[in-house]
ZAMARGU-4260 file (C-alpha; in steps of 0.2 Angstrom, whole numbers, plus 5000, padded with zeros to 4 digits):
<rodrens>
0) 5409/5085/5789 | 5411/5067/5783 | 5421/5064/5767 | 5425/5046/5764 | 5436/5040/5750
5) 5431/5023/5742 | 5438/5014/5728 | 5425/5013/5714 | 5427/5006/5697 | 5416/5006/5681
10) 5411/5019/5668 | 5395/5023/5679 | 5406/5033/5691 | 5408/5046/5677 | 5390/5050/5680
15) 5390/5051/5699 | 5387/5066/5709 | 5398/5071/5723 | 5388/5075/5738 | 5396/5086/5751
20) 5386/5085/5767 | 5386/5095/5782 | 5386/5086/5799 | 5377/5097/5812 | 5372/5094/5830
25) 5360/5081/5832 | 5342/5086/5832 | 5340/5078/5849 | 5352/5091/5857 | 5344/5107/5863
30) 5344/5122/5852 | 5349/5139/5859 | 5340/5150/5846 | 5345/5159/5830 | 5362/5164/5836
35) 5367/5146/5839 | 5360/5142/5822 | 5369/5155/5814 | 5386/5150/5822 | 5383/5132/5817
40) 5379/5137/5799 | 5395/5147/5798 | 5405/5133/5805 | 5397/5121/5792 | 5402/5134/5779
45) 5420/5135/5785 | 5421/5116/5784 | 5414/5117/5766 | 5428/5130/5762 | 5441/5118/5769
50) 5433/5104/5758 | 5434/5114/5743 | 5452/5119/5746 | 5456/5101/5750 | 5448/5094/5734
55) 5457/5107/5723 | 5474/5102/5731 | 5471/5084/5730 | 5463/5083/5712 | 5475/5080/5698
60) 5473/5087/5680 | 5471/5073/5668 | 5480/5074/5651 | 5465/5081/5642 | 5468/5092/5626
65) 5460/5109/5628 | 5455/5118/5613 | 5449/5136/5613 | 5439/5142/5598 | 5440/5161/5594
70) 5427/5168/5582 | 5435/5184/5576 | 5421/5189/5563 | 5427/5203/5552 | 5443/5208/5562
75) 5459/5204/5554 | 5471/5191/5562 | 5483/5205/5566 | 5471/5215/5577 | 5478/5217/5594
80) 5462/5210/5602 | 5464/5194/5592 | 5482/5193/5596 | 5479/5195/5614 | 5467/5180/5615
85) 5479/5169/5605 | 5494/5174/5616 | 5486/5172/5633 | 5477/5156/5628 | 5493/5148/5622
90) 5502/5153/5638 | 5488/5144/5647 | 5491/5128/5637 | 5476/5130/5625 | 5476/5125/5607
95) 5469/5140/5599 | 5459/5139/5583 | 5454/5155/5574 | 5438/5156/5563 | 5427/5169/5556
100) 5409/5163/5561 | 5401/5148/5570 | 5394/5143/5553 | 5412/5139/5547 | 5416/5126/5561
105) 5405/5110/5560 | 5411/5104/5577 | 5401/5119/5585 | 5385/5114/5577 | 5374/5106/5591
110) 5360/5093/5589 | 5349/5086/5603 | 5355/5069/5608 | 5373/5071/5602 | 5387/5075/5614
115) 5397/5091/5610 | 5415/5088/5609 | 5431/5096/5602 | 5432/5112/5612 | 5431/5118/5630
120) 5431/5137/5627 | 5422/5147/5614 | 5425/5166/5613 | 5414/5176/5601 | 5421/5193/5597
125) 5409/5207/5594 | 5407/5205/5575 | 5404/5186/5577 | 5392/5188/5592 | 5376/5186/5582
130) 5383/5170/5573 | 5386/5162/5590 | 5368/5167/5596 | 5361/5159/5581 | 5371/5143/5580
135) 5376/5138/5598 | 5363/5128/5608 | 5367/5134/5625 | 5355/5120/5632 | 5366/5107/5625
140) 5382/5113/5633 | 5392/5102/5645 | 5396/5108/5662 | 5415/5111/5657 | 5410/5121/5642
145) 5414/5140/5643 | 5407/5153/5632 | 5409/5172/5633 | 5390/5175/5631 | 5375/5173/5642
150) 5361/5174/5629 | 5347/5179/5642 | 5358/5193/5649 | 5361/5200/5631 | 5342/5199/5628
155) 5338/5207/5644 | 5349/5223/5641 | 5345/5224/5623 | 5334/5238/5615 | 5316/5233/5615
160) 5312/5250/5606 | 5314/5268/5611 | 5329/5263/5621 | 5319/5253/5634 | 5328/5238/5641
165) 5320/5222/5636 | 5319/5215/5654 | 5308/5230/5658 | 5295/5226/5645 | 5289/5212/5657
170) 5284/5226/5669 | 5266/5221/5669 | 5270/5203/5674 | 5283/5207/5687 | 5274/5223/5694
175) 5287/5235/5689 | 5282/5253/5684 | 5293/5261/5671 | 5285/5278/5673 | 5299/5291/5678
180) 5310/5281/5690 | 5308/5262/5689 | 5300/5255/5705 | 5303/5237/5711 | 5288/5226/5715
185) 5296/5222/5732 | 5294/5239/5738 | 5282/5252/5731 | 5293/5266/5737 | 5310/5260/5732
190) 5317/5266/5716 | 5328/5257/5704 | 5342/5269/5700 | 5341/5267/5681 | 5334/5278/5668
195) 5321/5269/5658 | 5329/5272/5641 | 5346/5265/5645 | 5347/5251/5633 | 5347/5262/5617
200) 5360/5273/5608 | 5358/5287/5620 | 5369/5302/5618 | 5373/5302/5637 | 5386/5316/5636
205) 5374/5329/5636 | 5367/5324/5653 | 5383/5331/5660 | 5378/5348/5656 | 5359/5347/5660
210) 5353/5353/5677 | 5361/5344/5691 | 5345/5340/5701 | 5343/5322/5706 | 5338/5312/5721
215) 5353/5314/5732 | 5360/5306/5748 | 5375/5317/5751 | 5378/5332/5740 | 5395/5335/5733
220) 5396/5348/5720 | 5413/5343/5715 | 5407/5325/5710 | 5400/5328/5692 | 5405/5315/5681
225) 5401/5301/5669 | 5409/5285/5673 | 5410/5269/5663 | 5412/5254/5674 | 5415/5236/5668
230) 5406/5221/5676 | 5409/5203/5673 | 5394/5192/5676 | 5399/5174/5679 | 5382/5167/5683
235) 5364/5173/5683 | 5357/5159/5694 | 5363/5162/5707 | 5368/5180/5702 | 5387/5182/5703
240) 5396/5197/5696 | 5412/5206/5698 | 5418/5224/5696 | 5434/5228/5687 | 5444/5241/5697
245) 5447/5252/5682 | 5434/5263/5674 | 5433/5277/5661 | 5429/5294/5669 | 5423/5309/5659
250) 5421/5325/5669 | 5410/5340/5664 | 5425/5351/5658 | 5433/5337/5648 | 5429/5331/5630
255) 5439/5314/5632 | 5438/5301/5646 | 5452/5295/5656 | 5455/5277/5662 | 5457/5278/5681
260) 5455/5266/5696 | 5437/5269/5702 | 5443/5269/5720 | 5457/5282/5716 | 5445/5294/5707
265) 5432/5294/5721 | 5445/5297/5734 | 5452/5311/5724 | 5435/5319/5722 | 5427/5315/5739
270) 5441/5311/5752 | 5443/5295/5762 | 5426/5295/5771 | 5414/5299/5757 | 5423/5289/5744
275) 5420/5273/5753 | 5402/5277/5755 | 5401/5282/5736 | 5409/5266/5731 | 5397/5256/5742
280) 5383/5266/5733 | 5390/5262/5716 | 5390/5243/5720 | 5372/5244/5727 | 5366/5253/5711
285) 5374/5240/5700 | 5368/5225/5711 | 5350/5231/5711 | 5349/5233/5692 | 5358/5216/5689
290) 5346/5208/5702 | 5331/5215/5693 | 5337/5209/5676 | 5341/5192/5683 | 5325/5190/5691
295) 5315/5193/5675 | 5306/5179/5667 | 5317/5181/5652 | 5332/5175/5661 | 5323/5162/5671
300) 5318/5153/5655 | 5336/5154/5649 | 5345/5137/5648 | 5358/5136/5662 | 5376/5137/5656
305) 5387/5133/5671 | 5403/5142/5665 | 5396/5155/5653 | 5400/5173/5657 | 5396/5190/5650
310) 5405/5207/5650 | 5394/5222/5653 | 5397/5241/5652 | 5387/5252/5664 | 5388/5271/5661
315) 5385/5279/5678 | 5380/5298/5680 | 5386/5307/5696 | 5377/5324/5697 | 5381/5331/5714
320) 5377/5315/5723 | 5387/5300/5729 | 5373/5289/5723 | 5375/5287/5704 | 5361/5284/5691
325) 5363/5271/5677 | 5361/5280/5660 | 5367/5267/5648 | 5370/5248/5648 | 5380/5239/5634
330) 5382/5221/5632 | 5400/5223/5627 | 5415/5233/5632 | 5413/5251/5627 | 5427/5264/5627
335) 5421/5277/5615 | 5424/5291/5627 | 5443/5287/5627 | 5455/5295/5615 | 5459/5284/5599
340) 5474/5294/5595 | 5483/5289/5611 | 5478/5271/5609 | 5469/5272/5626 | 5454/5263/5620
345) 5464/5248/5614 | 5476/5247/5629 | 5462/5248/5642 | 5451/5236/5632 | 5466/5223/5630
350) 5470/5225/5649 | 5453/5221/5654 | 5451/5207/5642 | 5467/5199/5648 | 5462/5201/5666
355) 5446/5192/5662 | 5455/5177/5654 | 5467/5175/5669 | 5453/5177/5681 | 5441/5164/5673
360) 5454/5152/5666 | 5464/5149/5682 | 5468/5130/5682 | 5451/5122/5687 | 5449/5106/5698
365) 5445/5090/5689 | 5436/5077/5699 | 5443/5060/5698 | 5433/5046/5690 | 5435/5037/5707
370) 5428/5051/5716 | 5417/5045/5731 | 5399/5049/5734 | 5396/5053/5752 | 5379/5052/5761
375) 5369/5067/5766 | 5364/5066/5785 | 5360/5078/5798 | 5347/5091/5802 | 5352/5104/5788
380) 5359/5093/5774 | 5364/5103/5758 | 5369/5091/5744 | 5379/5098/5730 | 5379/5091/5713
385) 5396/5089/5704 | 5392/5105/5694 | 5387/5115/5710 | 5403/5109/5719 | 5414/5115/5704
390) 5404/5131/5704 | 5408/5135/5722 | 5425/5129/5720 | 5428/5141/5706 | 5420/5155/5715
395) 5431/5152/5730 | 5446/5152/5719 | 5441/5168/5711 | 5439/5176/5728 | 5456/5170/5735
400) 5466/5176/5719 | 5472/5194/5719 | 5464/5201/5703 | 5458/5218/5698 | 5440/5211/5699
405) 5431/5213/5715 | 5415/5205/5720 | 5400/5215/5716 | 5386/5202/5719 | 5381/5192/5730
410) 5382/5204/5745 | 5390/5199/5761 | 5379/5190/5773 | 5381/5180/5789 | 5363/5176/5792
415) 5356/5159/5791 | 5340/5148/5795 | 5336/5131/5799 | 5331/5128/5781 | 5344/5121/5769
420) 5356/5134/5762 | 5354/5139/5744 | 5369/5141/5732 | 5367/5160/5734 | 5367/5159/5753
425) 5382/5148/5753 | 5391/5161/5742 | 5386/5175/5754 | 5393/5165/5769 | 5409/5161/5760
430) 5412/5179/5757 | 5408/5184/5775 | 5421/5171/5782 | 5434/5176/5769 | 5433/5194/5773
435) 5433/5190/5792 | 5449/5180/5789 | 5457/5194/5779 | 5453/5207/5792 | 5462/5197/5805
440) 5477/5194/5793 | 5478/5213/5791 | 5480/5215/5809 | 5494/5202/5810 | 5503/5210/5795
445) 5505/5227/5803 | 5518/5219/5814 | 5529/5214/5800 | 5542/5224/5792 | 5537/5233/5776
450) 5544/5227/5760 | 5557/5238/5751 | 5549/5251/5740 | 5564/5251/5729 | 5560/5233/5723
455) 5543/5239/5715 | 5552/5252/5704 | 5565/5240/5696 | 5561/5234/5678 | 5562/5215/5681
460) 5553/5210/5665 | 5559/5221/5651 | 5547/5215/5637 | 5533/5223/5628 | 5515/5218/5631
465) 5509/5224/5614 | 5514/5236/5600 | 5499/5247/5595 | 5499/5256/5578 | 5487/5266/5568
470) 5484/5260/5554 | 5486/5242/5562 | 5502/5234/5555 | 5502/5216/5551 | 5518/5211/5559
475) 5528/5196/5553 | 5530/5186/5563 | 5515/5189/5573 | 5519/5199/5589 | 5526/5190/5604
480) 5534/5198/5619 | 5549/5186/5616 | 5552/5191/5598 | 5562/5207/5595 | 5563/5209/5576
485) 5548/5211/5565 | 5543/5217/5547 | 5528/5224/5540 | 5522/5230/5523 | 5510/5245/5520
490) 5503/5252/5504 | 5509/5267/5494 | 5495/5279/5502 | 5501/5275/5520 | 5513/5289/5523
495) 5511/5290/5542 | 5511/5277/5556 | 5506/5281/5574 | 5514/5269/5586 | 5513/5266/5605
500) 5522/5251/5613 | 5515/5245/5630 | 5527/5237/5642 | 5523/5221/5652 | 5528/5229/5668
505) 5523/5247/5673 | 5540/5249/5681 | 5548/5248/5664 | 5548/5263/5652 | 5548/5263/5633
510) 5556/5275/5621 | 5555/5277/5603 | 5572/5277/5593 | 5583/5284/5607 | 5584/5284/5626
515) 5575/5300/5628 | 5563/5297/5614 | 5544/5298/5616 | 5533/5283/5621 | 5520/5288/5608
520) 5524/5296/5591 | 5520/5298/5573 | 5532/5290/5561 | 5533/5296/5542 | 5534/5280/5532
525) 5545/5284/5517 | 5546/5274/5501 | 5556/5258/5503 | 5561/5252/5520 | 5560/5262/5536
530) 5566/5256/5553 | 5557/5259/5570 | 5566/5255/5585 | 5558/5253/5602 | 5569/5254/5618
535) 5563/5246/5634 | 5573/5254/5648 | 5575/5253/5667 | 5583/5264/5680 | 5580/5282/5685
540) 5576/5296/5673 | 5594/5302/5674 | 5602/5285/5672 | 5592/5275/5660 | 5598/5258/5655
545) 5592/5250/5639 | 5587/5232/5643 | 5579/5227/5627 | 5577/5233/5609 | 5563/5229/5597
550) 5564/5233/5579 | 5551/5235/5566 | 5556/5236/5547 | 5541/5244/5538 | 5542/5242/5519
555) 5531/5254/5510 | 5526/5250/5492 | 5528/5261/5477 | 5514/5267/5466 | 5505/5253/5458
560) 5511/5250/5440 | 5501/5244/5426 | 5512/5242/5410 | 5505/5249/5394 | 5502/5235/5383
565) 5489/5243/5372 | 5481/5260/5369 | 5484/5273/5382 | 5481/5291/5385 | 5493/5304/5392
570) 5488/5312/5408 | 5496/5326/5418 | 5495/5332/5436 | 5501/5348/5446 | 5496/5343/5463
575) 5489/5329/5473 | 5471/5330/5479 | 5476/5325/5497 | 5486/5341/5498 | 5480/5356/5489
580) 5495/5368/5488 | 5486/5379/5475 | 5467/5378/5479 | 5463/5388/5463 | 5471/5375/5451
585) 5465/5357/5447 | 5472/5342/5457 | 5474/5324/5452 | 5476/5317/5434 | 5470/5328/5420
590) 5470/5324/5401 | 5486/5330/5393 | 5487/5336/5375 | 5504/5336/5367 | 5510/5352/5359
595) 5511/5350/5340 | 5524/5364/5338 | 5542/5359/5340 | 5548/5362/5358 | 5564/5372/5363
600) 5576/5371/5377 | 5571/5380/5393 | 5579/5396/5396 | 5577/5394/5415 | 5577/5381/5428
605) 5561/5388/5435 | 5551/5385/5420 | 5533/5380/5425 | 5528/5363/5421 | 5519/5347/5426
610) 5521/5328/5428 | 5516/5318/5413 | 5512/5299/5414 | 5504/5286/5402 | 5487/5279/5408
615) 5473/5268/5402 | 5461/5281/5410 | 5465/5298/5418 | 5451/5295/5431 | 5460/5281/5439
620) 5479/5283/5444 | 5480/5264/5447 | 5479/5262/5428 | 5496/5271/5425 | 5513/5265/5421
625) 5522/5275/5434 | 5539/5270/5428 | 5536/5282/5414 | 5532/5297/5423 | 5541/5312/5418
630) 5543/5331/5422 | 5537/5341/5407 | 5540/5360/5407 | 5527/5370/5398 | 5532/5373/5380
635) 5551/5368/5382 | 5562/5355/5389 | 5577/5353/5400 | 5590/5343/5390 | 5600/5329/5397
640) 5618/5332/5398 | 5628/5316/5394 | 5643/5311/5404 | 5657/5315/5392 | 5649/5332/5389
645) 5646/5335/5407 | 5665/5331/5411 | 5670/5343/5398 | 5658/5356/5405 | 5664/5354/5422
650) 5683/5355/5419 | 5692/5368/5429 | 5676/5372/5438 | 5672/5373/5457 | 5654/5370/5463
655) 5650/5376/5481 | 5635/5369/5489 | 5627/5378/5505 | 5611/5371/5512 | 5603/5356/5521
660) 5602/5338/5517 | 5591/5340/5501 | 5605/5352/5494 | 5618/5339/5499 | 5608/5326/5489
665) 5610/5336/5473 | 5628/5337/5476 | 5630/5318/5478 | 5620/5316/5462 | 5632/5328/5453
670) 5647/5319/5459 | 5640/5302/5454 | 5636/5308/5437 | 5653/5316/5435 | 5663/5302/5441
675) 5652/5288/5435 | 5652/5282/5453 | 5651/5288/5470 | 5665/5282/5481 | 5663/5293/5496
680) 5647/5298/5505 | 5641/5303/5522 | 5628/5313/5531 | 5639/5327/5534 | 5633/5342/5545
685) 5650/5352/5543 | 5661/5357/5528 | 5667/5345/5515 | 5679/5347/5500 | 5680/5334/5486
690) 5695/5337/5475 | 5697/5320/5466 | 5682/5323/5454 | 5683/5322/5435 | 5701/5315/5436
695) 5706/5329/5447 | 5699/5343/5435 | 5684/5348/5446 | 5681/5352/5464 | 5665/5351/5474
700) 5663/5358/5492 | 5649/5358/5504 | 5643/5367/5520 | 5628/5362/5530 | 5616/5376/5535
705) 5606/5379/5546 | 5613/5369/5561 | 5596/5367/5568 | 5602/5355/5582 | 5610/5369/5591
710) 5602/5383/5602 | 5596/5397/5591 | 5608/5409/5600 | 5623/5398/5597 | 5620/5394/5578
715) 5632/5402/5566 | 5624/5415/5555 | 5622/5412/5537 | 5635/5425/5532 | 5648/5417/5543
720) 5645/5399/5535 | 5645/5407/5518 | 5662/5416/5521 | 5669/5400/5528 | 5664/5390/5513
725) 5671/5403/5501 | 5688/5404/5510 | 5690/5385/5512 | 5685/5382/5493 | 5698/5395/5486
730) 5706/5401/5476 | 5690/5406/5467 | 5689/5414/5450 | 5676/5428/5447 | 5667/5419/5432
735) 5655/5405/5429 | 5669/5393/5433 | 5664/5396/5451 | 5646/5390/5455 | 5637/5393/5471
740) 5622/5382/5474 | 5611/5388/5489 | 5595/5381/5496 | 5586/5368/5505 | 5568/5363/5511
745) 5561/5378/5519 | 5574/5389/5528 | 5578/5400/5513 | 5572/5418/5514 | 5574/5433/5503
750) 5586/5440/5516 | 5598/5426/5512 | 5599/5430/5494 | 5603/5448/5498 | 5617/5442/5510
755) 5624/5432/5496 | 5625/5447/5484 | 5633/5457/5498 | 5646/5444/5502 | 5650/5441/5484
760) 5653/5459/5480 | 5664/5460/5495 | 5674/5445/5489 | 5675/5452/5471 | 5665/5437/5465
765) 5651/5446/5457 | 5652/5436/5441 | 5651/5419/5449 | 5636/5408/5444 | 5623/5407/5458
770) 5610/5394/5457 | 5595/5395/5469 | 5587/5379/5474 | 5570/5385/5479 | 5559/5378/5493
775) 5553/5360/5493 | 5539/5349/5501 | 5541/5343/5518 | 5535/5345/5536 | 5518/5343/5530
780) 5514/5327/5541 | 5508/5329/5559 | 5524/5324/5567 | 5530/5324/5585 | 5545/5333/5591
785) 5547/5343/5575 | 5537/5357/5567 | 5522/5352/5556 | 5514/5363/5544 | 5495/5365/5542
790) 5487/5366/5525 | 5486/5385/5527 | 5505/5386/5531 | 5509/5375/5516 | 5499/5386/5505
795) 5508/5401/5512 | 5524/5392/5508 | 5519/5392/5490 | 5518/5411/5490 | 5534/5413/5499
800) 5542/5402/5486 | 5536/5414/5472 | 5544/5429/5482 | 5561/5419/5483 | 5560/5416/5464
805) 5556/5434/5460 | 5570/5441/5471 | 5583/5428/5464 | 5579/5433/5446 | 5580/5451/5450
810) 5598/5448/5457 | 5603/5439/5442 | 5603/5422/5450 | 5598/5405/5441 | 5583/5397/5450
815) 5577/5379/5450 | 5559/5378/5456 | 5559/5362/5467 | 5543/5366/5476 | 5533/5365/5459
820) 5542/5348/5456 | 5540/5340/5473 | 5522/5346/5477 | 5513/5334/5465 | 5523/5320/5472
825) 5524/5324/5490 | 5520/5306/5495 | 5535/5299/5487 | 5547/5305/5500 | 5561/5293/5507
830) 5568/5290/5524 | 5568/5305/5536 | 5556/5312/5549 | 5554/5328/5540 | 5546/5319/5525
835) 5556/5331/5514 | 5570/5319/5507 | 5567/5314/5489 | 5584/5305/5488 | 5593/5291/5497
840) 5611/5285/5496 | 5613/5266/5496 | 5629/5257/5497 | 5633/5245/5483 | 5648/5234/5488
845) 5659/5229/5473 | 5648/5236/5460 | 5652/5240/5443 | 5654/5258/5438 | 5639/5265/5429
850) 5638/5269/5411 | 5629/5284/5404 | 5614/5275/5398 | 5608/5273/5415 | 5604/5291/5416
855) 5597/5293/5399 | 5580/5300/5397 | 5568/5287/5393 | 5557/5288/5378 | 5539/5289/5383
860) 5526/5279/5373 | 5520/5296/5365 | 5535/5297/5355 | 5541/5311/5366 | 5560/5311/5365
865) 5569/5325/5374 | 5553/5334/5380 | 5553/5327/5397 | 5565/5321/5411 | 5560/5304/5417
870) 5560/5301/5436 | 5563/5283/5436 | 5578/5278/5446 | 5590/5267/5436 | 5591/5249/5441
875) 5607/5241/5445 | 5613/5225/5437 | 5620/5216/5452 | 5625/5201/5441 | 5639/5211/5434
880) 5648/5213/5450 | 5667/5214/5450 | 5673/5207/5466 | 5689/5217/5465 | 5681/5234/5464
885) 5680/5245/5480 | 5663/5248/5488 | 5653/5262/5479 | 5637/5271/5482 | 5622/5276/5472
890) 5610/5291/5474 | 5593/5284/5471 | 5576/5294/5471 | 5566/5298/5456 | 5561/5316/5461
895) 5578/5321/5466 | 5585/5314/5450 | 5573/5326/5440 | 5578/5342/5448 | 5596/5337/5449
900) 5596/5334/5430 | 5588/5352/5429 | 5603/5358/5439 | 5616/5350/5427 | 5606/5357/5412
905) 5608/5375/5419 | 5626/5372/5423 | 5630/5366/5405 | 5617/5375/5394 | 5629/5374/5379
910) 5634/5356/5381 | 5617/5349/5378 | 5615/5333/5367
</rodrens>
């Protein structure tokens, strides 16, 4: 090979072509036949490989500004696919511009005679594909322009009607028969392994269960599967295609697909020998169909785009044969058979797309403006234009770089002739020589010591590749592996977020919230701010080491509020239509008529009622002023007990609480109301006693039950916990000066009420006031790691609640029906995995003690005074801060406030205002 360097100047050199010529033996020398010609041809090709590699090393990248344009169509900017393109391209030193459609970017508009500038890479996402095909003139693209579309290929595999591929409609001109199996014109007997109707929306899953008779080479009854494979076509002339090593496999007994390495799947199904043959057959099938499509007149007439590429999805059917049949072709990535709940679709898609970018956008060679033009001499000269030289150089680069893409076409060939070699023949010989060299390298490497296997299991890059969520969260700032803290905002109706983080390295593990936490979980999103922690860990399962922590703060909005500035109507609701606890009763907002007769105080805390709210229209809950929502018992009201009266009522009284955290929330509300502030608080799971309430005149104690975190066999019995609470709270008097408040979310049963009666009789405390907090809403969301109730179980819960109320009243106990209060507002839970907490204690450092007006019942716009309890949490005036006062706490939560005020009204029925 002769490759001279010559110092040339002038702008004309920018238009010169680099001619790489092969020097062969002089024609005057005697030839020894085809064998010598083949050897000489391979020698010339090896020299070409050396020239391509040398040019790549010697060439320098000029200081050009690379701009990538990503047309996202209808996708939001926080979509993981959009973020993937932006992150990977920025890492590769591209300036990334996002836009919706090609029509919105004037520099993409192309006109004959005008040079296209301003971008080097154009990526048209699926919903913007048609915009690109309309606006981009592929015939005007320059040789360094790259687009992720090959229009002729899209057209060839589009539906021409009835599911027939478009390239098959030219069968009369090309001599292809489309009856039954497709027959190629090159051989009347050979069959194209593709169903004719493969380009429509075929329901191909049913083919798995049809008869398994098909043309077979080697029968394998175990190999019955549908496999999606992903092909990257980088050129149609000459045809160049690569196969990704990951496919999606659906077997006959499975409803969902699994992402698997194709080689591993075939090995598992067929064993070593047959799996190699099956993989060869798979590539043969794909190559034949691609070649048939690329040879069609449709693609021959397509303007050539040197760097355009196209991703295709082929669905292959194996039915007892190692030779598959193509039953579906998509001109985009298709992962519909993968589960959406586990994020396998997005993860597999993003992994393949990232592989595509790294595979195609490896730093290219830029020929210097002083590049020399050689002369073509010899008996078999093959002159390459600058474009063809770059094409072969990229091809060589892709073959030599370890990537999950493997060459599918052209096939390997070492044959040659005396005629000049075409680009395709050069590709085939390059592949042949590289594979020959690799085989020799493998033999040499067997004498080397194997690398340590431990190194491969070490988490060396403890970062996340992406955070997948459903619904998609718009993270602020946008996700980046190097950023560890994020915030996101969701609407009121978003009560659950499913999340799955994906680490950069497979040797790293991810856990949610704690070291032994799951890698995929549903998170309930309470009102206000919820925190999700993602731990990236390394080490063994027994000795996990936290190497990085990512945190997402999710702010969930409250109900939309529309202030009532004019006429309005009163609306009421019992239950939300998204969770029908009582199917026989109406759901959602209903018109509410005020009772004209005077209302009286309620005689029981379990008086049935409904929520009442002013709205512009009862048909749209977005027109309501939810600050004014109030609990309205039917035909009566629960009076609000003002603080001075409450303090008098509670003098010399002891209130004992036994139950879970919802019961504890009522206790802290009572303490704050009684003391005008809450100075002590904690998520206690044991026994607490507070003696400094109401200036030392009142005592409150609490025991947590049930202790669910313990093994069931080791948990203390309810009787044992109750006796301990009574003993530690003593001395107790046998009157209503002693109050026992019992209850929780859903653990309470009628047997517990009978146990209370037995224990109190034994302790001679028959006359104490027992208040039963009935069941409450919770555990109604599909959670991971804790129990989740189905709709049928929630409805059964309502019937169980009625039994508890009935039993409690027969025993002479007071009852507060918290299930009726919480079921209509089940979406308004606060933090906690159970979605059962309607209270939250917040710390207010150096805040001013509250006055009684903060708890006063608001006067609704209907003129209603004491008829209903408002559920609006009082707002703190942080401007009135006393710097010298100690830290205090506040129990917030509008629903908890309502049933806690009902408790106070039942404790002090004669102290009402």
